[in-house]
N, C-alpha and C positions, 0 to 999 in steps of 0.2 A: 029361708036364708040363702043368700047367693054367695058362692065362693069363687074366687079368682085363681091366681097362681098358687102352685104348690111348691114348696122349697124343701129340699132334703137337708137335714142336719147331720153332719159327719163327726164322730168323736175325734178329737185331736185337731179339729179345725174350728176357729172362732168365726162366727157369722155376725157381721155388724149390720145394723139398721140405721137409716137416716137419710137426709136429703142429698148429701154429697155423693157424687158419682163413683167415689172410691169404695163405697159400701157394697157388700154382697147383696143386700136387699135395699133398693132405693125407694123411698116413699116421698111422693111429690105433694107435700102438705106443709103449709107455712107454719103450722103448729108444731111441726117436728123439727128438731135440731138437725144440723148438718151431720153430726155423729151422735145419734140419740142413745142407743143401747147396743149391747152385744150378747149373744147366746153362746155358751160353751159347755163342754162336758168335763166332769171331774169326778173321779172315784165312783163311777156308775150312776151319777145323777146329772141331769141337765140344769144349768143355772142361767139366770138373766142378770146382767149387771147394767145399771144406769150409768151413762157416761157424762154425768153432770149436765143433763139436758135442761132446757129452760122451763118446759112444762111438765117434766117428770114422766116416769114410766109406771103403768098400772098393771097389776096382775089380778084378774077377777075384781076389778074396781078398787083395789087397795094400792095406795102409793108405795112404790118400791124405794127403799132407802139402801143404797149401796148395791148389794147383790142378794138374790134369794133363789131357791130351787123352784122349778116350774114342772107341773105334773100333768098326766094325761087329762085332756079335755079342758084345761085352764085357758082362759083368754088373756092375751097380751095386748094392751092398748098403747099405741104410739101415736100421739096427736089425735086425729079423728079416725085413724085406722085401727081395726081390731084383727088380731091373728090368733088362731086356735092351735094349740100344741097337742100333737097326738102321735101315738105309735101305730094306730090303725085308722086309715082314712074312712072306712065304712062306718065307724062309730060317730064320726062327725058329719060327713057329707056323703050320702049314698050316690049323689050325682057323679062323684069322681072316684068312687070305690073301684070301678072297673078299669081306670086308667093305669097304664104301666109307667109309673113314676120312676121306679127303680126296682130291681129284682128283689133286693133285701134292704128296704129302707130302715135306717136306724131310728130316725124320728123325723117328723115333718111339721111344717107350719103351713096352715091354710090362711090365706089373706081374705078376710071377710070385707067385701066392698060395701061401704056405707055412703060413698060419694063418688062422683066422677070428677076427673078421670082416674083410671086405675094406675097403680105405680108403673113406672118405666123400668123394664128389666134390661140391664146391660150385660154384655157377654163376659166370660171369664178372661182374665188377662194373664193367665199362666201358660198360655199356648200361643206360639207365634202364628198369626193368621196368614202369613205368606208362605208357610211351608206345606200347605195342602193338608188333606185329611179332614176328618170331621171335627168341628169345634165343639166345645162343651156347651156353648150357647151361641145362637145366631148373632152375628154382628154385621151391621151394614157397612161395607167398605166405602169410605167417603171419597178418597182420592187415589185409587189404585194405580192409574197410569203414571201420575207424577211421582208417587211414592216409589214405585218400582224403578223408575228411571233414576231417581236420587239414590236408591239402594245400589243400583248397578254402578253408578259413579263412585259411591263410597267403597264398593267392593274393589274397584280398580285402585283407589287410593290406599286401601288397606293392604292390597297385594304388594304395593311398592314399599310399604313400611318395613324397616329392618330391625326395629326395636319397639318396646312398649310405648315409649314417648311419642314416636312418630305415628303409631297406630292410634293412640288416644287423640292426638291432634286431628287426624283424619276423621275420626268418629264425631268429635265435637263440631268440626266444620260442617259436616253433613247434617247434624241434628239442628244446629242453629239456623241452617238454611232451609230445612224442611219442616220446622215447627215454629210456633210463635215465641218460643223461649228466647230470652235475651241474655240469660246467664246459664252456663252449663259447666259441669265438672265430671270427670271420670276418676274414680277411686279404685284402687286395687288392694287386695289382701297380700300379705307377704308370700303365702303359698295358697294354691287352690284348695278349697275345703269341701268335704262331703257332709259335714255336720254344721249346725248353726254357728256362725262366726260372730266374733265380738266386733261391734262397730268401732271400738277404739283402735283396732288393728288396721283399719283402712288408712291408706295414705293417698294424697292427691297426686295424680300423675299429670293431669292437664286441667286447665281452667280457662273459661272464656267469659268475658264481661265487657260491656260497651264502655265502661268507665274503669277507673283504677280501684274500684271498690274491692276490698279484701274478700276472700272466699269465706262464706258462713256455712258450715256443714249442716246437713240434716242430722240432728242428734239422735240419741238412743231410741226414742219411740218409733219413728217411721223407719229408720234404717234397720232396727232390730226386727221389725215385722217382715221387711223384705228379705233380710238375710235368713230368717226362719222359714217363711212360707214360699220363697222363691217366686213371688208374684209381683208384677209391676203395680205400683199404687199411684193413683192420681188424687191429690188433695187441692181444694180450691178455697179461696177467701180465707186464708189461714189467720188473718188478723181477727176475724170474727169468731173463730172457733176456739173455745176455751181449752179443749183438750190438747189440740196441736200447739196452741200458744204456750201451754205449760210444758209440753214434752219437747218441743223443738225450737230451734233458734231462727225459724223462717221469718218471724216478725221483724228481725233486725234487717232483713233484706226488703221489707215491704212487698213480699211476694204475694200476688193474687192467686197464683196456682203453682203447683209443683208436681213433678213426676219423679219418682224414684224407682228405677228398674234394675233387676239383677242381671249381672253378666254371668251366665251359666252355660255349662257344656258338659255332657257326658257325666251327669250326676255329681258335678262339682261346681261350686260357685267361685268366681274369680274376683268379683268386686261389684260395684254399683255405678250406675249413671244417674246423675242428678240434673234435672232441668227446672229452671225457674222462669216464670213470666211475671214481670212487675208492672205490665201494662194492663189496666182493668178492661180495656176494649179488645184485647187479644189474649184471652185466657186459654190455657191448655185444655184440650178436650179428650174425649174417649178415643177418637181416631189418632190423636197425637200419642196417647198412651200405648196403643197397639203398635204404632210405627216405631216408637222408642224401644219397645220390647223386641221388635224384629231386628233393629240395629244392634241392640245389646247382644242378641243371640249370634248375630253375624260377627260381632267383635269378639265374642267368646271363642268362636271357632278359629278366628285368626290368631288369637292369643294362644290357643292350644297348639296350633301348628308351629307358632313361633317357639314355644317352650319345647316342643318335640325336636325342632331343629337345633336348639341350643343343647339339649341333652345328647343328640346325635353328634354334634360338633365336639362336645366334651368327651364323649365316649371314643370318638375317632382320635382325638388328641392323646387320650390315655392309652389307647391301643398302640399308637405310634411311639409313645414314650416307653411303654412296656416292651415293644419290639426292639427299640434301640437298646434298652437295658438288658434284654435277653441276649441280643447279639454281643453286647459288651461282656456279659457274664459267661458266655461260652468259653472264653479263654482264661477265666479266672484261675482254675486249678493249675493250668499249665504255666501261669505267671508265677506261682509259688514254686519256683524252680530250685532244686538242690537236694542232694542226698547226704549232706553233712549231718553230724550229730546235732548241731544247732537247729537246722531246718527240720529235722525229724522231731526234735523236742517241741518246736513251735507248732508243727502240724498236729501233734498229739494233744497239745494244750488247747488248740482251736477246737478239736473234736470234743473235748470235755466241756468247754465253755458254751459252744454254739447252741446246744439243745435247751439251755436255760434262758431266762429273760433278764439275767443279771447285767447291770451296767459294767462295761469293760473299759479299761484304760490301757491304751497301747503306747508304749514308750520306746524311744529310739532316736537316733540321729536323723537329720534330714536326708531323704533319698533312700532309706532302707526298705520302703514299701509298706508303710503303715496302713495306707488306704487299701492295699491288696489284702492285708490281713483282716481288715474290717469287712471287706466284701466276702472273704472266705467264711467269716463268722456268720454273716447274713445268709449266705447260700447254704450253709449247713444247718440252719435253724428252721423251726416250724414257720417262720415268717418269710421263707424264701419266695413265696408267691406274692408277697407284698412289695411296696416300693423300697428302694435303697437310695436315700437322699444324702448328698454330701454338702458340707458347709465349712468354709475356711474362716475361722473366727478372727484371723489376723488380717484379712483382706479388706475390712471395712471399718469405718469409724463406729463408735459405740452406738450412736443413734441409728445409723443404717443397719448395724448388726441386729439391734432389737427388732427393727422392722422386718428384716429378712427371716429371723427366727420365728417371730410370733405373728407376723403379718400386720397390716394396718387398714383402717377404714378410709373411705373416700373423704378427702378434705382434712385429714388429721394433721397434715403439715404441707408446706409448700411443695408442689409437685405430685402430691397424692391425688391423682385425677380419678382413681377408681380403687375399689377394694382389692387388696392383695392378700393372697393366702400364703402364710409363712411356711417355713421348712417343717415345723412340727406338724402342721395340718397335712402337708404334702406327704409326710412319712407315716400317716395314720395306718396302724396295723402292719407296719414295716420297721425299718431300721434307719435311724438318723446318725450319720457319721460326722462328728465335729472335730475337724483338724485344727491343730494349734490352739487347743482349748485354754492353754495357759496364758494366751494373749487377751482373753476376755476381761473387760473392765469390771470393777467392783460393783457398780450399780446394776449391771445386767446379770451379774453372778447370782444376786439374790432372787431375781425372778426365775432364772434358769434352775436354781436349786428347788424352788417350789414345784416346778413342773416335773423335775426328776422324782420328787416325793409323791407324785400322783395328783397334785392339785390342778384344777382348771386354771386357764390363763385368759387374758383379754387381749385382743388385738390393739395395737397402738391407736389411740383415739376412739376406741370402742368401749362398750360396757357389757357386752354379752359374753358370759363365760363360755370358754371353748375347752372341751375335754377330749383328749386324744389318747390313743393306745400306741405308744412308741417305745422301742428299745433304743437306748442311747449307747453308742460306742464312741469314745473320745480318744484323741491322740495328742501327744505333745513331745517336743524335744527339749522342753525347758525343765529346769530343776524346780519342780513344784514345791518341794520341801523348803528350799531356800526362799521361794516366793511367799510361802505361808509365814515364815519367820519374819520376813520384811514387811508383812502386811499388805502384799500385793495380790494375794489369793486367799479366799475364804477357807478357813480350816474345815468348816462343816461341809463345804462343797468338795474339798479335797478327799475327805473320808467317804463321801457319797459316790464319787467317781471311782475311787480305788477299791471297789468291791472285788473285782477280778483284774489282775494286772498281767499284761504280756509285754515282755521285753524283746524287741527285735534287734538282734546283734548286728553290728556293722559288718560290711563285706570283708574287711581286713581280718575279721576274727574267724571267718570260714572261707578262706581262699580256695579251698577245694571245689567250691561251687562255681568259681569264675568260668571254667571251660564250658560247663553246662549252660550258664546264663549267656555267655558270649555266643554260643551256637544258636540258642533260642532267639536272641535278638537278631542275629545274622539272617535266619530263616524269615523272620517277620519283615525285615526291611528289604530283603531281596524280592520277596513276594510283592511288597508294596511298590517297589520301583521297577520291577521287571528285569532286574540284573541277574545274570547267571554266575553266581559266586558260590563255590562249593564249600569253602571253609577257610581256615587260617593256616599259614605256614608255621612251622615249628618255631622260628624266631619271633613271629608275631605273637603266638600264644605265650612264649616265655616273657615277652615284653608286657603282656597283660598281667601275667602272674607276678611279675616283679614290682608292680605298682600297688600302692597302698589304698587307692580309691577313697580319698577323703569325702567325695560326693556320693559314695556308696553305689547302690544298684542304679540309681538315676544317672549318675555320671558314666557308669559302664554302658548303659543304654545309649546315651548321647554319643559316646565315643564310637560305639559300633555303628551307629547310624552315619556318623561322619566318615568312618572308614569305608562304608559301602558306597558313599557318594564319591570318594576319592579313589577307590580301587580301579585299577586299569586292566587287571587280569581276571583269572578264574578263582584266584585265592588272594586273601588279604595278606599283604606283605607287612613286615615290621615297620618299614618307613612310612606306611600308609596309616599307621595308628598314631594319632597326635594326642599326647597327654599333657596335662597342665604343668607337670614338673613339681607339684606339691606333694606327691605321694611316692617319691623315689624310694628304692629299696633301702630298708633300715634294718641293720642287724638286731636291733632291739624291738622289732615289730611285735605287737602284743598278740601273738597267736597261741595255740594250745601248748607249744613247747615252752613258752615264757609267760604263762598265765599269771604267775605271781609277781612278775616284775613290771615296773612302769617307769619310763624315763621322765615322766612329768612331775613326780613327787606327789605330795598330798594336796592336790588342788581340786576344786569342784569342776564338774562337767561344764557349767556355765562359763567359768573363767577360762577353761581350755578352749571352748568354742570362741570366746572373745579373742583370745590370742591367735587362734587359727584364722579368723576373719580378718583381723588387722594385718596378719602376715600376708594373706592373699592380696589385700588392698595395697600393701606396700610394694609387692612384686609387680602389680599392674599399674603402678603410679597413680593409684586411687581412681582408676577407671571402674566405676561401680557396675556398669553393664557387663564388662568382661569378668570382673570378680564374681558377680552373681552367677554367671554362666559356669565358671570354674567350680563354684561352691554347689552348684546344682539347685539354686533357690531362685525365687522371683526377685526382681529389682526392688519391688515394694517391701518384700520381707527383709532384704538387706538394710534398707533405709530404716525400717522399724527397729531392727536390732541395734543399729548404730545410735538411734535415738535413746533406746533403753540403756545402752552403755554410756550415753552422754559423751560420745566421741565424734569429733569432726576432723576434717582433713587438716593436717598440720601445715602451718605457713612455710613456704619455701624461701 
C-alpha cells in the first residue's frame, strides 16, 4: 500500500475536504464535490460530516448519513481517494513512521493514492506571505514584483488617509487594480474584537462595483468562518456549490469566485474584506487570496494607528479641558467671599451637602453666585476629580436644549452632521449644573425626570440606551411653587429637585461683605489690566455701601471692573464709581435690623421681579441692552422674561 501526504488534525479546528481551493485538503477528483466533507473534534471524539456531496462519503465502505464518529484505523473514502485515520502512524504505514510530522500529533490522516495525479496541497492562508519568516506550507509566489509595487503604492495612499472612509477607499482601489475582482467591499465592526464576532455587526464602509448594482453581503456561513478562524477564504463557482448557495447570497451576484479576508491586528479583528469576480475567464486564485490577506493586514495596521491617534487626540482634548477646569477651580474658594452670618451659614450647609450624592436645588436672585455655590459643592464632593459641566436651560429652544442635554445621532435633524455627546454624558462621574432649570419646557421635563431617577436615556434620533453616573445640581430664580400651581412645571420633578435646597441671600441682606468683595474684585482686575490701584477712598467705599445692588454680586463685579478702567490715580474715587441709580439708599432696606418689615406688602417674588424689570426698562426708555446690563442678566434672558410676563413696549 502506498501512502502520500500526511495531514495533522487539531482539536478546535475544522478540516474540510473537497475540490475547491478553499479547503484544507484539496482532492483533484471529478467524483469529489467542491466541498465534500469535513472532520472535526467534539467531546473527545473525532467526527466526519458529509457536506451534501453528490457521490457521498464512505467510512469503511459504509455510506455516511449526516455525521458519524471515525476511529483508529478506519478508512475514509472521498470519490476515488481513500484516507486512513490514525493516532499512530506506525500502525498504518511503517514507511512514514520515522517522519517528523509533528512533535505531538493529535490525530492524522494518511492519503492512500489509488490514482494519479496526487492531490495538490495549497499553503495556509492565515499568515501574511510578505512579512517574512517561515510559512506553515510552501506557497509559490506568482507575482512578487508587481504585488510589492502595488502594496507600496497602497501604503502611500493609506498613509495619506485621515479617516476610515478614506482608508477603505484606498484599499479597494488597490485590490481591484491588483486582482481580477470587479466587485469589492470593506466592512468594519463597531469595535475591534478579540473573540469571534457576529457578522450582523459588520457595516459597509466602502464598496466598489462597475455598475450600480447594490452590495450583496457574504452572509453568515462564510463570514462566520472567517471571523472565527481569522483565515482568508477563497470560494469558487458558488452557483454550482449547494452548501455555499444555501448559506450565502453570492448567487445573487452571479459570482464565479469570492475572497473573504479578515482585517486583523495584534490579536484583534477589525472587520472583513470581500472581493468578487463575476467573470468566468478571470477567477480569483490562490495568489489573489494571499495578496488580499497581505493588504488586509496592512489595512489593519493603518486602522490601529488611526484609532490610536484618535484616542490620543481625545485624551489631549480631555487633558486640556481638565487643565482649564483646574485653573478655573483654583479660585473657587476665594470667590465665596464673605464673613457675614449669611455666608458662614451657606458655607456650612455646602459642607454638609457636598459629601452626599443628593440632588441639590440652589435658589436666589440673578447675580448672587449660584454657579459658584454649585462649583463649591462639586469641589467638596468625592466627584471633585470628575468633570463639572454647566448648562443654561433658558439659553436654547426646547429642541436644542434636548440635543444639548442628551446628545444626538448623525442625521437626526437638519444640521446634525455628526454624533454629538450631550451634557449628561460629558458629566459622567462628575456634576452637571443646570442653571435656570425653571425655564425648562414641559416636554423635556419628563425625559429629564427619568434620568434623575436613574433610568438610561437615548440620544435624539438614536435607539441605544445610554446610562450615566451624574450628580445634578440645579438653580433657579423663579418661583417654582407658583409655576407648579400654574401647570408650567411638573410637580414630581419639583419634589425630585428639592431633595436639598440652598438659598443664596441677595447682597443687600449682607452688606457687611461688600468691602471684602470689592477688594477681591479690585485685586483681580488690577492684576488683569496691569494697573497699580491700591484700594478705595473712604467716600468711594461709602458710596458702595449706600447702594442696594439690585444686580447683586454680579453687578458689584461689573461696577468694580468699570471703576478700574476709569480710575486715574492709585485709589478709586467716589466719582469714578458709576451706579445704575436703581439701588439708592433706602431707610426701609431689608437688612438684619428690619428683617420683619417689607415695603412691598404681600406679593410674590416673581411679581416683585416683574415690577423691578419694568421699572428699569421705563428708566432706560426701553433700551433693552442697557436694562439688561443694569439688571446683570443677558439680553436673551430679559426677552424671555418679558415674553413670560406677556409685556411689550408701550406705545408712545
